[in-house]
C-alpha positions as CSV (number, residue, x, y, z in Angstrom):
1,M,77.8,62.8,-9.4
2,T,79.8,59.9,-9.1
3,P,79.5,55.9,-8.9
4,D,81.3,55.9,-5.3
5,N,79.1,54.3,-2.8
6,L,76.6,55.8,-0.7
7,P,77.2,55.5,2.7
8,I,76.3,53.1,4.9
9,E,75.4,55.4,8.1
10,R,73.8,57.2,5.9
11,Y,71.3,54.0,4.5
12,D,71.3,52.7,8.3
13,D,69.8,56.0,9.5
14,Q,67.2,56.7,7.1
15,L,65.9,53.1,7.7
16,A,66.1,53.0,11.3
17,E,63.7,56.8,10.6
18,K,61.4,54.5,7.9
19,T,60.7,51.8,10.6
20,T,60.2,53.9,13.5
21,R,58.1,55.7,11.9
22,L,55.6,52.5,9.9
23,K,55.4,51.5,13.7
24,T,53.9,54.9,14.9
25,L,52.3,54.8,12.4
26,L,50.5,50.7,12.7
27,A,50.7,51.4,16.5
28,P,46.4,51.8,16.8
29,F,46.4,48.3,15.1
30,T,48.1,45.5,17.6
31,A,50.7,45.2,15.3
32,P,52.9,42.6,15.8
33,E,56.8,42.5,15.5
34,L,58.3,44.7,12.2
35,E,60.3,42.3,9.7
36,V,62.0,45.2,8.4
37,F,64.4,44.0,4.5
38,H,66.9,46.9,3.6
39,S,67.8,47.3,0.3
40,P,71.7,46.9,-1.7
41,V,72.7,50.6,-0.7
42,N,73.4,51.5,-4.2
43,H,72.7,50.2,-7.7
44,Y,69.5,48.9,-6.7
45,R,67.2,51.1,-9.2
46,M,66.4,48.5,-12.5
47,R,65.8,52.1,-14.0
48,A,65.6,55.3,-13.8
49,E,64.6,58.1,-16.5
50,F,66.5,61.5,-17.1
51,R,66.0,64.9,-19.1
52,I,68.8,65.8,-21.8
53,W,70.2,68.7,-21.6
54,H,71.6,70.3,-24.7
55,D,74.8,73.0,-24.2
56,A,76.5,74.0,-27.3
57,D,77.8,71.3,-28.4
58,E,78.1,69.8,-25.4
59,M,75.5,67.5,-23.7
60,Y,74.0,64.9,-21.0
61,H,71.4,63.5,-18.5
62,I,70.1,65.2,-16.0
63,M,68.1,65.6,-13.3
64,F,66.2,68.0,-11.4
65,D,66.3,69.3,-7.1
66,Q,63.4,68.4,-5.6
67,Q,63.9,70.7,-2.8
68,T,65.5,73.6,-4.9
69,K,64.5,73.0,-8.8
70,Q,68.2,73.6,-9.6
71,R,69.5,71.3,-12.4
72,L,71.5,68.5,-11.8
73,R,73.7,67.1,-14.2
74,V,74.3,63.1,-14.1
75,D,77.2,61.7,-15.9
76,Q,76.3,58.1,-13.1
77,F,73.9,57.8,-10.6
78,P,74.5,55.8,-8.1
79,A,71.1,54.2,-7.0
80,A,70.4,53.0,-10.5
81,S,72.4,48.7,-11.9
82,K,75.7,48.7,-12.8
83,L,74.2,48.1,-16.3
84,I,72.4,51.1,-16.4
85,N,75.8,52.9,-15.5
86,R,77.3,51.6,-18.5
87,L,74.8,52.3,-21.0
88,M,74.5,56.5,-19.3
89,G,77.8,57.3,-20.8
90,A,77.7,54.7,-24.4
91,L,74.9,56.8,-24.9
92,I,75.5,59.6,-24.8
93,A,78.7,59.8,-26.6
94,A,77.9,57.9,-29.5
95,I,74.2,60.3,-29.9
96,K,76.1,63.6,-29.4
97,P,78.1,63.9,-32.8
98,N,75.0,62.5,-34.4
99,P,73.1,65.8,-35.6
100,V,70.2,62.9,-36.9
101,L,69.3,61.3,-33.5
102,R,70.2,64.6,-31.2
103,H,67.6,66.5,-32.5
104,K,65.0,67.7,-30.0
105,L,66.4,64.3,-28.3
106,F,65.1,65.5,-24.3
107,Q,64.7,62.6,-22.3
108,I,66.0,58.6,-22.4
109,D,64.4,56.2,-20.3
110,Y,66.3,53.4,-19.2
111,L,64.5,49.6,-17.8
112,S,66.9,47.2,-16.9
113,T,67.3,43.7,-15.6
114,Q,69.6,41.0,-13.6
115,S,70.4,38.5,-16.7
116,G,72.0,40.9,-18.9
117,K,69.2,42.8,-21.0
118,I,68.6,46.4,-21.1
119,I,65.6,48.7,-23.0
120,A,66.1,52.7,-23.7
121,S,63.6,54.7,-25.1
122,L,65.2,57.6,-26.8
123,L,61.9,60.6,-26.3
124,Y,61.4,63.4,-28.5
125,H,60.0,67.0,-29.6
126,R,59.9,66.4,-33.3
127,K,58.4,63.6,-36.1
128,L,60.9,60.5,-36.1
129,D,61.1,59.5,-40.0
130,E,63.3,57.6,-41.7
131,A,66.4,59.0,-41.2
132,W,66.2,58.9,-37.5
133,Q,64.9,55.5,-38.1
134,R,68.5,54.4,-39.9
135,N,70.7,56.2,-37.9
136,A,69.2,54.6,-34.6
137,E,69.9,51.0,-36.3
138,Q,73.4,52.0,-36.6
139,L,73.3,53.3,-32.7
140,R,71.8,49.9,-31.6
141,D,74.2,47.7,-34.2
142,D,77.5,49.9,-32.5
143,L,76.3,49.5,-28.9
144,H,75.6,45.5,-29.5
145,A,79.4,45.4,-30.6
146,Q,80.2,47.0,-27.6
147,G,78.5,44.2,-25.6
148,F,75.3,45.6,-25.3
149,D,71.8,43.5,-25.3
150,L,69.9,46.7,-26.2
151,Q,66.6,46.6,-27.3
152,L,66.0,51.1,-28.8
153,I,62.6,52.5,-28.9
154,G,62.1,56.1,-30.3
155,R,59.2,58.0,-29.1
156,A,57.5,61.6,-30.2
157,S,54.2,62.8,-30.0
158,K,51.2,59.7,-30.7
159,M,55.0,58.2,-31.8
160,K,56.5,54.9,-31.2
161,I,59.2,52.9,-33.3
162,M,61.0,50.2,-32.5
163,L,63.7,48.3,-33.5
164,D,63.1,44.9,-32.9
165,Q,60.8,44.8,-29.7
166,D,59.8,47.0,-26.5
167,F,60.4,44.8,-23.7
168,V,63.5,41.9,-21.9
169,E,62.6,39.3,-20.2
170,E,63.6,38.6,-17.0
171,V,64.8,35.6,-14.3
172,L,64.6,36.0,-10.6
173,P,65.5,33.6,-8.3
174,I,62.5,33.0,-6.3
175,A,62.7,30.8,-3.0
176,G,64.8,27.9,-5.4
177,R,62.8,28.7,-8.2
178,D,64.2,30.9,-11.7
179,I,60.8,32.4,-12.9
180,I,60.8,34.3,-16.2
181,Y,58.9,37.7,-16.3
182,R,58.6,39.7,-20.1
183,Q,59.2,43.5,-18.8
184,V,57.2,46.1,-21.4
185,E,58.3,49.2,-21.6
186,N,56.5,52.0,-20.7
187,S,55.3,49.6,-17.9
188,F,55.0,48.9,-15.0
189,T,57.8,46.7,-13.7
190,Q,59.2,46.6,-9.7
191,P,62.1,49.4,-9.5
192,N,64.2,47.8,-7.0
193,E,64.3,43.6,-8.3
194,A,65.9,42.6,-4.9
195,I,64.0,44.3,-2.4
196,N,61.4,42.8,-5.1
197,V,62.1,39.2,-4.6
198,Q,62.6,39.7,-1.1
199,M,58.9,40.8,-1.0
200,L,58.0,37.9,-3.0
201,E,59.5,34.8,-0.5
202,W,58.1,36.5,2.3
203,A,54.5,36.7,1.0
204,L,55.7,33.0,-0.3
205,K,56.5,32.5,3.3
206,V,53.7,33.5,5.3
207,T,50.8,31.5,2.9
208,A,52.6,28.5,3.2
209,D,50.7,26.7,4.8
210,S,47.8,28.1,3.0
211,K,45.0,26.4,1.5
212,G,41.8,26.0,-1.6
213,D,42.3,29.8,-4.4
214,L,43.6,32.8,-4.6
215,L,42.7,35.8,-5.5
216,E,44.5,38.8,-7.1
217,L,43.0,42.3,-7.7
218,Y,46.2,44.7,-9.6
219,C,48.0,41.8,-9.8
220,G,49.9,43.8,-13.1
221,N,53.1,41.5,-15.9
222,G,52.3,39.1,-13.0
223,N,54.7,40.0,-10.3
224,F,53.5,38.2,-7.5
225,S,50.7,35.4,-9.6
226,L,53.4,33.3,-10.9
227,A,55.6,33.5,-7.8
228,L,52.5,32.4,-5.3
229,A,50.8,30.1,-7.6
230,R,52.9,27.1,-5.5
231,N,51.1,28.1,-2.4
232,F,47.3,27.5,-4.2
233,E,45.4,25.0,-5.7
234,R,44.9,28.4,-8.8
235,V,44.6,31.9,-9.1
236,L,42.6,34.5,-9.8
237,A,44.0,37.8,-10.9
238,T,42.8,40.9,-12.2
239,E,44.7,44.0,-13.9
240,I,43.1,46.7,-16.4
241,A,46.3,47.4,-17.9
242,K,45.8,46.4,-21.1
243,P,49.9,45.6,-21.5
244,S,49.7,43.8,-17.6
245,V,47.5,41.4,-19.2
246,A,49.6,40.4,-22.1
247,A,52.7,40.0,-20.6
248,P,52.0,37.5,-18.0
249,Q,49.5,35.9,-20.6
250,Y,53.1,35.3,-22.1
251,N,54.3,34.8,-18.5
252,I,52.4,32.2,-17.7
253,S,53.4,30.2,-20.8
254,A,56.8,30.5,-20.4
255,N,57.1,29.5,-16.7
256,H,54.9,27.0,-17.2
257,I,52.4,27.7,-14.9
258,D,48.9,26.4,-14.9
259,N,47.2,27.5,-12.7
260,V,46.8,30.3,-13.4
261,Q,43.7,33.0,-14.8
262,I,44.6,36.5,-15.6
263,I,41.5,39.0,-16.3
264,R,41.6,42.4,-18.0
265,M,39.5,44.0,-15.6
266,A,39.1,47.0,-12.8
267,A,39.6,45.6,-8.7
268,E,36.4,47.8,-8.8
269,D,34.3,46.3,-11.7
270,F,35.7,43.2,-10.6
271,T,34.3,43.6,-7.0
272,Q,30.5,44.8,-8.5
273,A,30.9,41.4,-10.8
274,M,31.8,39.1,-7.0
275,N,29.0,40.7,-5.5
276,G,26.2,40.5,-8.5
277,V,25.3,43.8,-9.3
278,R,26.9,43.3,-13.0
279,E,27.5,40.9,-15.9
280,F,30.0,41.1,-17.9
281,N,31.1,39.9,-21.2
282,R,34.6,39.5,-20.1
283,L,33.6,37.0,-17.5
284,K,32.2,35.0,-19.8
285,G,33.2,31.3,-19.4
286,I,34.8,31.8,-16.7
287,D,33.0,29.9,-13.2
288,L,33.4,32.7,-10.1
289,S,31.8,30.4,-8.6
290,G,34.1,27.2,-9.1
291,Y,37.3,29.1,-7.0
292,N,37.0,28.0,-3.7
293,C,39.3,32.0,-2.2
294,E,40.0,32.0,0.8
295,T,42.9,34.8,0.6
296,I,42.6,37.5,-1.6
297,F,45.5,39.5,-2.5
298,V,46.2,42.8,-3.2
299,D,48.6,45.5,-3.9
300,P,46.5,48.5,-4.9
301,P,48.2,52.3,-5.8
302,R,48.6,54.9,-3.3
303,S,45.0,56.3,-3.1
304,G,44.9,52.1,-1.4
305,L,41.8,50.8,-2.2
306,D,38.2,52.1,-2.6
307,D,34.9,51.5,-0.1
308,D,33.4,49.0,-2.0
309,T,36.6,46.8,-2.3
310,I,37.4,47.2,1.2
311,K,33.6,45.7,2.3
312,M,33.9,42.8,-0.2
313,V,37.8,41.9,1.1
314,Q,36.5,41.7,4.5
315,A,34.6,38.3,2.8
316,Y,37.8,36.7,3.0
317,P,39.9,34.6,5.5
318,H,42.7,35.8,4.7
319,I,44.0,38.9,3.1
320,L,48.0,39.6,1.9
321,Y,48.2,43.6,1.2
322,I,51.2,45.1,0.3
323,S,50.6,49.0,0.4
324,C,53.1,51.8,-1.4
325,N,51.6,53.8,1.0
326,P,51.2,53.4,4.9
327,K,48.6,56.4,5.2
328,T,46.4,54.7,3.0
329,L,47.1,51.5,4.5
330,C,46.4,53.5,7.9
331,A,43.0,54.6,6.4
332,N,41.8,50.8,5.1
333,L,43.0,49.0,8.4
334,A,40.5,51.7,10.5
335,T,37.4,49.3,8.9
336,L,40.1,46.2,8.1
337,Q,40.5,45.6,11.3
338,E,36.7,45.4,12.2
339,T,36.6,41.6,10.8
340,H,40.6,40.9,10.8
341,Q,43.2,41.5,12.6
342,I,47.3,41.7,11.6
343,G,49.2,38.5,11.4
344,R,52.6,39.5,9.9
345,L,53.9,42.7,9.1
346,A,56.8,44.2,7.0
347,L,58.8,47.1,5.8
348,F,60.5,46.0,2.2
349,D,63.0,49.9,1.2
350,Q,62.0,49.8,-1.9
351,F,63.0,53.5,-2.0
352,P,65.8,54.1,0.0
353,Y,67.1,58.0,0.9
354,T,63.8,59.3,0.3
355,H,61.1,59.5,2.5
356,H,58.7,56.3,0.8
357,M,58.3,53.5,2.8
358,E,56.8,49.9,1.4
359,C,55.3,47.3,3.7
360,G,53.3,44.0,3.3
361,V,50.5,43.1,6.3
362,L,49.3,39.9,6.0
363,L,45.6,40.4,8.0
364,E,43.5,36.8,9.0
365,K,39.5,37.0,10.4
366,R,39.3,37.0,13.5
367,S,37.7,34.7,15.6
């Protein structure tokens, strides 16, 4: 594979197909005009992972063709950020002649930022020892000397060695403000940063005249919570993954935001708490009844919202729904349309050249 530009014509064709497909899926719901947000044609992925192939003295990144399962050598990857592409070659060149770092290395994961910081995680089928750490420290220093602002991490079964730290900080310009996001290795982050910025700015625009507080389920690292905080009096957000809860707590402090509260709790459990079905120790000291949430924001997994959560969100005048799976979104809309109608609809091309679609829907309570 080469870093040459991917054909713009092919990009336009695939986006047109997605646009048609999403309009067809949402036709039964009397959806408004679709807003379409384009991705950069290449260098749009801020994270990537590759298997490592060993062939005698050779060693290189590989991927597998999803259709044929054929092994493909990858020296450069046009979809990945320019920073990932730069580091790929430098890292392989440094590891290949080093028997300690090379031995049983089977995968490298990359997480890059627009602010020039990057994490490389080396995954092994063996236990990592002091010799590995000494060689890894030298590798890190050599790459620093080449100008890479790099965090290097080693992983093996039940082992994780971070030479310095396991996170990087990204700064995103969101509607006139720079927002700091701590991104933790092996935790979810938005893969297409250009599209992420467009999603956040779209969410800000469609909630610009909001009143009261915002309730957010599945908040992750606070990606939307921090950006949307300016449109609401307070934000109450839930997340279940421990690393994802620690990151937004830091981000709240780093951005000097004083109106966001993060709770570590599954959306399903929080629904039970809101409905008075169960009490949870993690909610002690938090007066849920004191929140005046007129808007609820959901960004669920591919499976969509469960039945109990759907019933809960129907109580809110405004529902902002970001979906990574339009089919489960449509299944949820079949119920939500009983109480709400679609006010805004957007397609975000998060994963160009794939079948995948990300979309946003603003639902408003029927009169």
